[in-house]
N, C-alpha and C positions, 0 to 999 in steps of 0.2 A: 259578360253575357247579359247582365241587367241593362247596361247602356245600349248594347246592340239591339236587344229585344224592344227597348223603349223607342229607339230610333226607327224600328220597323213598324211602329204603330200599335203594338200590343198594349193591352190595359194592364194596370197594376195587379189585379187578381190573377190574370193569365201568367204574368211574369213570376208571381209568387209561387204558383203551382209548378212552373217550369224549373225553377232553381230550388224549390222546396224551402222557402224562407218566408218570414212574416211579411205582411203587406207594409207595415210601418218601416221595416228595414229597407224594402224596395224603394219607398218614397224618399227615405233619407239619402240613399245612394244617388237617385236621380236628381234631387235638389242640390246635393253636393257637387255633382258633375256640372249642373247648370251654373253654379257659383264659381267653381275653380277650374273647370275644364279638365284637360288631361292629367293635371297634377293630382286630382282626386283619386286616380287609379293606383297611385303609389303613396299611401298616407304616411308610411314610415312611423308607425306606432311603436313606441318603445316597449310597452307592456309591463313596465316596472318603474321604480323610483328613478328620477334623473341622477346622473353621475354627480357625486359631491367631491370626488378626488380627480383632479385634472391630470393629464399625462405628465406635466412637469412635476407635480407633487408625487406622482407614482415613481418617477425617476429619482426624486430626492429620497424617497423611502428606501429604494434599492441601494443607493449610495450610502445612506446612513447605516443600513443593516450590514453592509460589506466593510464598514470601518470598525477598527478595534475600539471598544468602549473607552480605553484610556485616552485616545486621541479626541474623543468627544467630551472629555472632562468628567466622565462617570467613574465612580470609585470601585469598579469591578472589572474582571477580565472577560466576561461574556455576558450577553444580553438574552434573556428569555423573551418570548413573545410579549408577555405582560410588561416587562421592563422596557422593551423597545417601543411599545405603544405609549407608555407613560413618558418616555423621553421625547418622542415626536410631539406629544401634546403639550408638554410643560417646559422642556429644557432646550429644545433645538432652536437654532437661529430662525428657522421657518416652521411655525406652528402648524401641525397637521393633525386633525382629529380623525382617527381611524380605529375601528373595532379590532379585537384580536383575531376574529375569524377572517375578516376582510384583509387584515395584514398578512395572515398566513397564506391566503389565496394569492396575494400580490407576490410574495416571496416565492411561492411555488411556481407561478407563471414565469418568473425570471430565473428559475433554476438556482435559487439561493436556499441552501439546505444547511442543517445543523451538522457539522462535520468535526471529526476528531483532528486536533492540531498535529501536524507532522513536523519533524525536525530535519535539518540538513546541515552538512558540514562541508567545508571546502578546504582542501589541502593547502597548507602554508609552505610546503616543501619547495625550495627554489629550483630543484631538479625534477619537479613533478612530471612535466611533459616528457622529459627524456626517459624517466623510469617507466612510465606507462607505455611509451612507444616501444621500449625494449621488450616489455612483457608481451605486448600485442604481436611484435615481430616474431619472437621465438615460438609463441603458441600457434601462430598461423603457418610458420615455415618449418618448424621442427617439432610437431606435436608428439611424435613417438619418443622424443628425448626430453620432454618437459615434465617436471614433477612439481608438486606443491607441498609445502610443509608448514604446519602451525600447531599450536597447543589448543586443546579444548578443555575448558574447566573454569573455575575449580569444581571438582567433583566432590560433593558433600554427602555424607551418609545421614539422611533424614527423609521422612515422607515427602514426596513431591506430588503436587497437584497435577491432574491430568483428566482425560476423558476416556470413555469406553462404553460399550453396550451394557445395559442393565434394565431391569423392569422399570416401567414408568413410575416415578416418585420414589424409587428405592435405589439411589446410586450407590456404587461401591464406596466404602468408607475406609479411610486410613487413619491410624492413630495420630493425634495432634502432638507430635513429639518434635520439638525444635532444639533439642540439645545436640550439639555437634561434638560428640565424644571420640570420633575416629580421625580427626584431622581432615585434611583435604589432599586430593591427588590431581594430577594433570595428565590428560591423554595427549600423547605426542603422536600426531597423525601425519601420514604420508599419502599422497594421492597421485596416481599416474594419470595424466590427462588423456593420453591416447587409448590406454587400456580400460579407463574408467574403473580402476580398482583402488580401494582404500584399505590401508592397514596401519597398525600402530601399536604402541604399548602404553601402559599406565605407569607414570613415575611419581615420585613424592614431590618433586619441585621442578621448576624450570631452571635449567643451568646450561652452561656452555658444553659441559661434558655430555649431557643428554642430547643436546642438539647435534653434536658431532657424531654420536652413535646413530642418530636417525639419518644423518647425511651418508654415513657409511653403509647403512642398509639400503638407501636409495642407489648408491653407487654399485652395490653388489647386485641389484636387480638388472643392471645393464653392464655385464662383465666384458663386453666387446672392446672396451677401451675408448670408444667414441665419446666426444664431449656430451655432457648432459647439462640441463638448465634447471635450477631449483628456485621456485618463487617462494619468498618468505617475507615477513614484515620486519620492521626496524627494531625489534626487541634487542636489548644489549647482549642477551645470551646467544643471539644469532650471528653476531659480527665480531667476535673476538679474534685476536691475532692468530691463535692456533687454528681456528676454523678457516680463516682466510688462507693461511699457509697450506693447510691440507687440501683445500679446494683447488688452489693453484697447481699443486703437484698431481692431482688426480683428475684434471680436466673437468672440474665442476664449476660452472658459472653461477654465482649467487645473484639472482635478480630480485632486488629489494623493492617492495611496494612503497609509494610515497607516504609521507606522514599523513595520518587521518584518512587513509585510502585503503583500508584493509579489504574493501569490496573487490579490489583488483586481484586478490588471491583466489584462484579457483577452488581451493579446498574449503573456503568459508561456507559455500552452499552445501557441502557434504556434511557439515556439522548439524544442519537442520534436521535431517532424518534421525541422527543420533539422539538429539534432544527430544524428538517426537516419539520414537519407538522404544527407547531404552530408559531415558531419564524421566519423562513425564508419566505420572501415574504409578511410580515405583515406590517401593519401600524395602530397599536392599539392606540386609542385616550388617554387612561390613564391606570393605573395599575389595577383598578377594571375590566375593559374590558378584559385586558390580563389574569387576574386571571380566569374570566369566561371561556375564550377560553381554558386555560390549564385544568380546571376541566372537561369541555365538552370533550376534547380529551381523558383525563384519563378514563372517563366512556366508551367511544367508544373503547379505547385500551384494557381495561380489559375485555370487551365483545368479542373482536376480537384479543386476544393475539397471535394467530398463523397466523394472516393475512400475506400473502407474502410480502406486502409492509412494514409492521412492522419488519419482520424478515430481510429483505434486509437492512433497515436503521440500524438495530442493528449490522449487519455484517460490514457495512461500519464504524460505530462508533468503533466497536471492533478492526477493523484493524487499525484505526487511533490512538487509545489510546495505542495499543500494539506495535506501531512502535518504542517504546522505546527499546524493545529488540526483538520484532516480534516472541515471543515464549511464551508458557504458563509455569507457574511454574511446576516443576517436570520433565521437559524435559532437556536433556543434554545441557549445556551452549555452545554457539557458540562463537568462537574467533572473536573479533572485527576487522574490516578491518583497 
C-alpha cells in the first residue's frame, strides 16, 4: 500500500495518515524499495536469534538419543536430558552444544520419548509353526469342540496390593504381613472356547493325576463321543504316558503350545480378570476362603461373560502375555530391533 500510494504521487504525510503509521517508517519503506526493488516487499525477518544447530546436527542428536548408552561408551543404561546434553557437549565424536530445554524440544519434535523397556521372546521349539498352525486350525474349524487347560498360581495367603475407590488421600490399607504360613495352591482352569465359559478347582500342587482329572471333566462336558481338542502347554505333568493313553481312548487330541509360546493358549487371557478381581487388593484369611471367592467370581463371570470390565481385563492380560512377540500366530514375522 505504501509503495502504490507513493507511485500515485501522494506525499509522505498523506500516506502516513492512510496506513496509520509514522512518517519515518513510510520514508524507510520507500527508500528500501528504491534500493532493493521488489525484494524489499518480502524481507524474511527472523524475529529471533539465528539458528545455532544445523539440520545435520539435529539429526545427529536424534540418532544419539536413540542409541543405548552402552554403545556410546557411557557407564549407565539410560540417559536423562542432562546426561544426554553433557555427552553431546563433551564425549561424542561430534561436539554439539545444546541446552536442556532446546534438547527436549528437538526430541519432542522427532517423537523421541522416555519409554519403559519391553521384553520379547521367540520360541525355540523346532515344531513351532506346526503346533501353532494346528491350534489355529482347530480353533477356526471346530470352535465348539475346543477347550483350553492351564494352571493359575501359585496362590499365596498374604495381603495383595490392589486398587479401589476410596476418599482422596485415604486409601484402603492392608496389614503388612508377608509371612506365608498356609503354603501355596494351584488353580486348575478349563475354558470352553465356543461357550466362553471358565471353570476349575484349586489343588495343592501340579501333577499328572490332577491334569487327568481336569481332562476327564472336559470330556464329560461333551458326552456325545465326538472328538474334542484340548490346548495346553508343555508342562511335564500334561504329557505323561497315562494321559496320552487315556486321550487316545477317549477321542481327545492334546494340542500342545510351542515352547515359550504360552500366549497361544486362549485360557491365558482369562486369568487376567482372576488376578484383577479376586487376587488384587485381597487379604484372604486362608485357602478355603480364597477358593470360595474364586468360585463365586467364576459363577458371576460365566453369567456375565461379555461384561465390559471382564473384556477390558482380558485385553490387558492378552497384551501383557503377547508382549513376547506382540503378534498373533499366522501374521508375518517382524524383525527384532
